[in-house]
C-alpha positions in Angstrom: 0.0 0.0 0.0 1.4 3.4 -1.0 1.1 6.3 1.4 1.2 9.2 -1.1 -1.3 10.7 -3.6 -0.6 10.2 -7.3 -2.2 13.5 -8.2 0.2 15.4 -6.0 3.1 13.4 -7.5 2.5 14.7 -11.0 1.5 18.2 -10.0 3.3 20.8 -12.2 4.4 18.1 -14.7 4.2 20.6 -17.6 6.6 23.0 -16.0 9.1 20.2 -15.2 8.9 19.1 -18.9 9.4 22.7 -20.0 12.6 23.0 -18.0 13.9 19.8 -19.4 13.0 20.7 -23.0 14.6 24.2 -22.6 18.0 22.6 -23.3 16.8 20.6 -26.5 18.5 23.0 -29.0 21.9 22.4 -27.4 21.4 18.6 -27.5 20.3 18.9 -31.1 23.5 20.8 -32.0 25.5 18.1 -30.1 24.1 15.5 -32.5 25.3 17.4 -35.6 28.4 15.8 -37.1 30.6 18.4 -38.8 34.4 18.5 -39.2 36.9 21.2 -40.1 39.6 21.1 -42.7 41.9 19.1 -40.4 39.1 16.5 -39.9 38.5 17.6 -36.3 34.9 17.2 -35.0 33.4 20.6 -34.3 31.7 21.0 -30.9 28.4 22.5 -32.2 26.9 22.5 -28.7 29.7 24.7 -27.5 29.2 27.0 -30.5 25.5 27.3 -29.7 26.2 28.3 -26.1 28.9 30.8 -27.2 26.4 32.4 -29.6 23.8 32.8 -26.9 26.5 34.4 -24.7 27.4 36.7 -27.6 23.8 37.8 -27.9 23.6 38.3 -24.1 26.7 40.5 -24.0 25.3 42.8 -26.8 22.0 43.0 -24.9 24.0 44.3 -21.9 25.5 47.1 -24.0 22.1 47.8 -25.5 22.9 46.6 -29.0 19.9 44.7 -30.2 21.0 44.3 -33.9 23.1 41.2 -34.5 23.3 39.6 -37.9 24.6 36.3 -39.2 27.9 37.9 -40.2 28.4 39.3 -36.7 27.9 35.8 -35.2 30.3 34.3 -37.8 33.0 36.8 -37.0 32.6 36.2 -33.3 32.9 32.4 -33.7 36.0 32.9 -35.9 37.7 35.1 -33.3 36.9 32.6 -30.5 37.9 29.4 -32.2 40.4 30.2 -35.0 43.3 29.0 -32.8 41.8 25.5 -32.4 39.9 24.9 -35.7 40.8 25.5 -39.3 37.7 26.9 -41.1 37.0 29.4 -43.9 34.9 32.5 -43.5 32.2 30.9 -45.7 32.0 27.8 -43.4 31.8 30.1 -40.3 28.9 31.9 -41.8 27.2 28.6 -42.7 27.7 27.4 -39.0 26.2 30.7 -37.8 23.1 30.2 -40.0 22.7 26.6 -38.7 23.0 27.8 -35.1 20.4 30.6 -35.6 18.0 28.2 -37.4 18.4 25.7 -34.6 17.3 28.1 -31.9 14.9 29.9 -34.3 13.4 27.6 -37.0 13.0 28.9 -40.5 9.8 30.9 -41.4 10.0 32.6 -38.0 8.1 29.9 -36.1 8.8 29.1 -32.5 10.3 25.8 -31.5 7.6 23.4 -30.4 7.9 20.3 -28.2 5.0 17.8 -28.0 4.6 15.6 -24.9 2.0 13.7 -22.9 1.0 15.5 -19.7 0.5 12.9 -17.0 -1.2 15.5 -14.8 -4.0 16.4 -17.3 -3.9 13.0 -19.1 -3.7 14.8 -22.5 -1.3 15.5 -25.3 0.1 19.0 -25.0 2.8 21.2 -26.5 5.3 23.8 -25.3 6.6 26.6 -27.4 10.0 28.2 -27.0 11.4 31.5 -28.4 15.2 31.8 -27.9 16.0 34.3 -30.6 13.6 36.8 -32.2 13.7 39.0 -35.3 14.6 42.6 -34.4 15.1 44.5 -37.6 15.6 44.2 -41.3 17.7 46.8 -43.1 19.4 46.9 -46.5 18.9 43.2 -47.1 20.3 42.2 -43.7 18.2 40.4 -41.0 19.0 41.3 -37.5 18.3 39.2 -34.4 18.1 39.7 -30.6 18.0 37.4 -27.6 14.4 36.5 -26.5 13.0 35.5 -23.2 13.7 31.7 -23.4 17.2 32.4 -24.5 17.8 34.4 -21.4 16.2 31.7 -19.3 18.5 29.1 -20.8 21.6 31.2 -20.0 20.4 31.8 -16.5 19.7 28.1 -16.0 23.3 27.3 -17.0 24.3 29.4 -14.0 21.9 27.5 -11.7 19.8 30.7 -11.1 16.1 30.7 -10.9 14.8 33.3 -13.4 11.9 34.2 -11.1 14.4 35.5 -8.5 17.1 36.7 -11.0 16.7 40.4 -10.1 16.8 39.7 -6.4 20.0 37.7 -6.8 21.6 40.5 -8.8 20.6 42.9 -6.0 22.4 40.8 -3.4 25.4 40.4 -5.6 25.5 44.2 -6.2 25.5 44.9 -2.5 28.4 42.4 -1.9 30.4 44.0 -4.7 29.8 47.5 -3.3 30.9 46.4 0.2 34.1 44.9 -1.3 34.8 48.0 -3.5 34.5 46.1 -6.8 32.9 49.1 -8.6 33.5 47.9 -12.2 31.8 44.6 -11.4 29.0 46.6 -9.8 28.4 48.5 -13.0 28.1 45.3 -15.0 25.7 43.9 -12.3 23.5 47.0 -12.8 23.4 46.3 -16.5 22.2 42.8 -15.9 19.6 44.1 -13.5 18.3 46.4 -16.3 18.0 43.4 -18.6 16.1 41.5 -15.8 13.7 44.5 -15.6 13.1 44.5 -19.3 12.5 40.8 -19.3 10.0 41.2 -16.5 8.3 44.0 -18.4 7.9 41.7 -21.5 6.5 38.9 -19.3 4.0 41.2 -17.6 2.9 42.5 -21.1 2.4 38.9 -22.2 0.4 38.2 -19.0 -1.8 41.3 -19.8 -2.6 39.9 -23.2 -3.3 36.5 -21.8 -5.7 38.0 -19.3 -7.7 39.6 -22.0 -7.6 36.5 -24.2 -7.7 33.5 -21.9 -10.0 34.2 -19.0 -13.0 32.1 -19.8 -13.9 30.7 -16.4 -13.8 31.5 -12.7 -10.9 29.0 -12.3 -8.7 30.8 -14.8 -9.6 34.2 -13.3 -8.6 32.9 -9.8 -5.3 31.5 -11.2 -4.3 34.8 -12.9 -5.4 36.8 -9.8 -3.0 34.6 -7.6 -0.2 35.1 -10.2 -0.6 38.9 -10.2 -0.6 39.0 -6.4 2.6 37.0 -6.4 4.2 39.3 -9.0 3.1 42.4 -7.1 4.5 41.0 -3.8 7.9 40.2 -5.4 8.1 43.6 -7.2 7.4 45.3 -3.9 10.2 43.5 -2.1 12.6 44.3 -5.0 11.6 47.9 -4.9 12.4 48.1 -1.2 15.8 46.5 -1.9 16.4 49.2 -4.6 15.7 51.9 -2.0 18.2 50.3 0.4 20.8 50.0 -2.4 20.4 53.7 -3.3 20.9 54.7 0.4 24.0 52.4 0.6 25.5 53.9 -2.6 24.9 57.4 -1.2 26.6 56.6 2.1 29.6 55.0 0.3 29.9 58.0 -2.0 29.8 60.5 0.9 32.4 58.4 2.7 34.8 58.6 -0.3 34.2 62.3 -0.8 35.6 63.1 2.7 38.6 60.9 2.3 42.0 62.0 0.8 41.6 63.0 -2.8 44.4 60.9 -4.2 44.1 59.5 -7.7 42.7 56.1 -6.6 40.0 57.6 -4.5 39.0 60.1 -7.2 38.6 57.2 -9.7 36.5 55.2 -7.3 34.4 58.3 -6.6 33.8 58.8 -10.3 32.7 55.1 -10.7 30.3 55.5 -7.7 28.7 58.6 -9.4 28.1 56.5 -12.5 26.8 53.6 -10.4 24.4 55.9 -8.6 23.1 57.3 -11.9 22.7 53.9 -13.6 21.1 52.5 -10.5 18.6 55.4 -10.4 17.6 54.7 -14.0 17.1 51.0 -13.3 15.1 51.8 -10.2 12.9 54.2 -12.2 12.2 51.5 -14.8 11.4 49.0 -12.1 9.0 51.5 -10.5 7.2 51.7 -13.8 7.0 47.9 -13.7 5.5 48.1 -10.3 2.9 50.6 -11.4 2.0 48.4 -14.4 1.4 45.4 -12.1 -0.9 47.6 -9.9 -2.7 48.6 -13.1 -3.1 45.0 -14.1 -4.5 44.1 -10.6 -7.0 47.0 -10.5 -8.0 47.5 -14.1 -7.2 44.7 -16.5 -8.2 41.9 -14.2 -11.4 43.6 -13.3 -12.2 44.3 -16.9 -11.6 40.6 -17.7 -13.9 39.6 -14.9 -16.6 41.9 -16.2 -16.2 40.6 -19.7 -16.5 37.1 -18.3 -19.8 38.0 -16.7 -21.2 39.7 -19.8 -20.1 36.8 -22.0 -22.1 34.5 -19.8 -25.1 36.9 -20.0 -24.9 37.1 -23.7 -24.6 33.4 -24.2 -27.6 32.7 -22.0 -30.9 32.0 -23.9 -34.0 31.8 -21.7 -36.1 30.2 -24.4 -33.6 27.4 -25.1 -32.0 26.9 -21.7 -35.1 27.2 -19.5 -38.4 27.1 -21.4 -37.6 24.4 -23.8 -36.0 22.2 -21.1 -39.0 22.6 -18.8 -41.5 21.7 -21.6 -39.5 18.9 -23.2 -38.2 17.0 -20.2 -40.7 15.6 -17.7 -39.8 16.6 -14.1 -41.4 17.0 -10.8 -43.0 20.3 -9.8 -40.3 21.0 -7.2 -37.7 20.7 -9.9 -39.5 23.2 -12.0 -39.7 25.7 -9.1 -35.9 25.3 -8.6 -35.2 26.1 -12.2 -37.4 29.2 -12.3 -36.6 30.5 -8.8 -33.3 32.3 -9.9 -35.3 34.4 -12.4 -38.1 35.5 -10.1 -38.1 38.8 -8.3 -36.8 38.9 -4.7 -39.6 38.8 -2.1 -40.1 42.2 -0.5 -41.9 42.8 2.7 -42.7 46.3 4.1 -42.0 46.3 7.8 -41.6 49.1 10.3 -39.0 48.8 13.1 -39.5 50.7 16.4 -35.7 51.3 16.3 -36.4 53.9 13.6 -37.7 56.2 16.3 -34.1 56.7 17.4 -32.8 57.4 13.9 -31.7 60.9 12.9 -34.8 62.9 11.8 -34.4 65.3 8.9 -36.9 68.1 9.0 -37.8 69.3 5.5 -40.4 71.5 3.9 -43.0 69.7 1.9 -43.0 72.5 -0.7 -39.3 72.6 -0.9 -37.2 69.5 -0.6 -34.1 71.4 0.5 -33.3 71.2 4.2 -34.2 74.3 6.2 -31.3 76.5 7.1 -30.9 77.0 10.9 -28.0 79.4 10.6 -27.6 83.1 9.7 -27.6 83.9 6.0 -24.1 84.0 4.5 -22.7 86.4 2.0 -20.7 85.6 -1.1 -18.0 88.3 -1.3 -16.5 91.2 0.7 -18.4 93.9 -1.1 -21.7 92.4 -0.3 -20.6 91.9 3.3 -19.7 95.6 3.6 -23.1 96.6 2.2 -24.8 94.3 4.6 -22.8 95.6 7.6 -23.8 99.2 6.7 -27.4 98.3 6.5 -27.3 96.4 9.8 -25.7 99.4 11.6 -28.5 101.7 10.3 -31.2 99.3 11.5 -29.5 98.7 14.9 -29.4 102.5 15.3 -33.1 102.7 14.7 -33.8 99.9 17.2 -31.5 101.6 19.8 -33.3 104.9 19.4 -36.7 103.3 20.0 -35.2 101.5 23.0 -34.0 104.7 24.6 -37.4 106.4 24.0 -39.1 103.5 25.8 -36.6 103.5 28.7 -37.0 107.2 29.4 -40.9 106.9 29.4 -41.4 103.6 31.3 -40.5 102.3 34.7 -40.8 98.6 33.9 -37.4 97.5 32.5 -38.3 94.2 30.9 -38.4 93.3 27.2 -42.1 92.5 27.3 -42.8 96.1 28.2 -40.7 97.3 25.3 -42.7 95.1 22.9 -45.9 96.6 24.2 -44.4 100.1 23.7 -43.7 99.3 20.1 -47.3 98.1 19.4 -48.6 101.3 21.1 -46.4 103.6 19.1 -47.3 102.1 15.8 -44.0 100.2 15.3 -45.5 96.7 15.4 -43.9 96.0 11.9 -40.5 95.9 13.7 -41.7 92.7 15.5 -41.8 90.8 12.2 -38.2 91.6 11.3 -35.7 88.9 12.0 -32.9 91.5 12.6 -34.9 92.9 15.6 -34.3 89.6 17.5 -30.7 89.4 16.3 -30.2 92.9 17.8 -31.2 91.8 21.3 -29.1 88.6 21.0 -26.1 90.8 20.2 -26.8 93.1 23.1 -27.2 90.2 25.5 -23.9 88.7 24.2 -22.0 92.0 24.5 -23.5 93.0 27.9 -22.4 95.1 29.6 -22.0 97.5 26.7 -20.2 100.7 27.2 -19.0 103.4 24.8 -15.3 103.1 25.4 -15.3 99.3 25.1 -12.2 98.1 23.2 -12.0 95.7 20.3 -9.3 94.6 17.9 -8.8 96.7 14.8 -10.3 94.3 12.3 -13.5 93.7 14.3 -13.8 97.4 15.1 -13.8 98.3 11.4 -16.8 96.1 10.8 -18.4 96.5 14.2 -22.2 96.8 13.9 -22.8 98.5 17.2 -20.8 101.7 16.5 -24.0 104.0 16.3 -25.6 102.1 19.2 -22.7 103.0 21.5 -22.8 106.6 20.4 -26.5 106.8 21.4 -25.5 105.4 24.8 -23.1 108.2 25.4 -21.4 107.6 28.7 -23.9 105.1 30.0 -23.5 101.4 30.4 -26.2 99.0 29.1 -26.9 95.8 31.0 -29.1 93.1 29.3 -29.8 90.1 31.5 -31.9 87.0 30.6 -35.1 86.2 32.4 -36.7 82.7 32.7 -40.0 83.3 30.8 -40.3 82.9 27.0 -42.1 85.4 24.9 -44.1 84.3 21.9 -43.9 87.7 20.1 -45.4 86.6 16.7 -46.4 83.4 15.1 -43.0 83.0 13.7 -40.7 84.6 16.3 -40.2 84.0 20.0 -37.5 85.3 22.3 -36.5 85.0 25.9 -37.6 87.8 28.2 -34.8 90.1 29.3 -34.1 92.7 32.0 -32.8 96.0 30.5 -31.1 98.7 32.7 -28.9 101.7 32.1 -26.3 103.0 34.6 -24.2 106.2 34.5 
């Protein structure tokens, strides 16, 4: 009896086969039997690996245009001391190498295999070298993603963590003072960023093209989350590297400026600049992954939903099935239930009594304003203040007339005075009640009362205090409430003047 699961045993079988098949072009070259003019067997596998390294070096120096003649000249320079070959044969070998990694007609290399995980025949496609340009009858090539992965695999590096490994190596080189090697390491990091950008671009296209079910959506969502997490960690490491380079540069700056230190300082300046450029490109990559998570994936999910809606046919999927296939009544209810309206019941909860109540006018849906009216600009405010001062002067004049002719010093007596003297219209003015609120707030009010310059310039009681002369006005609140009109009410007040 076995104590393991067969399904777990073959999990990820396709990826394992892909890593094995990645080296197929080299083994294919190894089987080629070709000799030089001295009857020596040519190591075609070595030539293939040398060609990939040649493409990789030119990618580091940002030269993406390599032709067959360039490859032939490189092979001749590398092997002329060991093998005897003419220029024509070198060019023929270069064409064979390129065609091995990139078949004729521009098609990708395809490997067919039986997937024991899915129990189906499948295929894997590889792109080691791609067309880059065509000028003046010359075809140029550049190293593609799988070619890079093959080279990284020969160094026992995992391509998923290639950038992180280069970051660690860069830190070690900076700590040891190997600044030339650090510059090369930064160039390799830039290639890693470009490769990651191409992969994310392909993933974006795959998301738009391949999401046809919830399972594939969940798989791509997990993949994007992993990519985002890894890019975030790499971005943090870039920040630490930038700080480390700055510290090292400052340390060299304050040391003796001999020739050696000046050269190292110059290299550090170049390292700082190149590292900043790579960091910026990586930051764009991080933003692109965020965009994929928030926009592309969501759009794909919506398209999946609408594709399901469009492909649904009620007549065919529901009506025809119910009429053509005999089934119990309960089954029919289960089929129709998703398309029926949701049951709605009107209920009233006593907890709604404690909800916030919004008091609105039935004629006007806008909420009533419970504050003083506001003004839009300073000019209008000045006009309003002038008008308010005139009205307050009128009110104060009436108040002084009442005070001199009455012995009762309460507000209710003043209201009766206004009605008797034919000034009852004043009681329907909102500003009248504001006037007494201001008096109560400023009580005691005296003519020589001091205010700051800004408030004094706009102070509305200037005329009121001039009417007071040298007297002091006291306004004190009384407990009874006066319902003056149907609209306005005010607390009764005690009013008295003192010399």
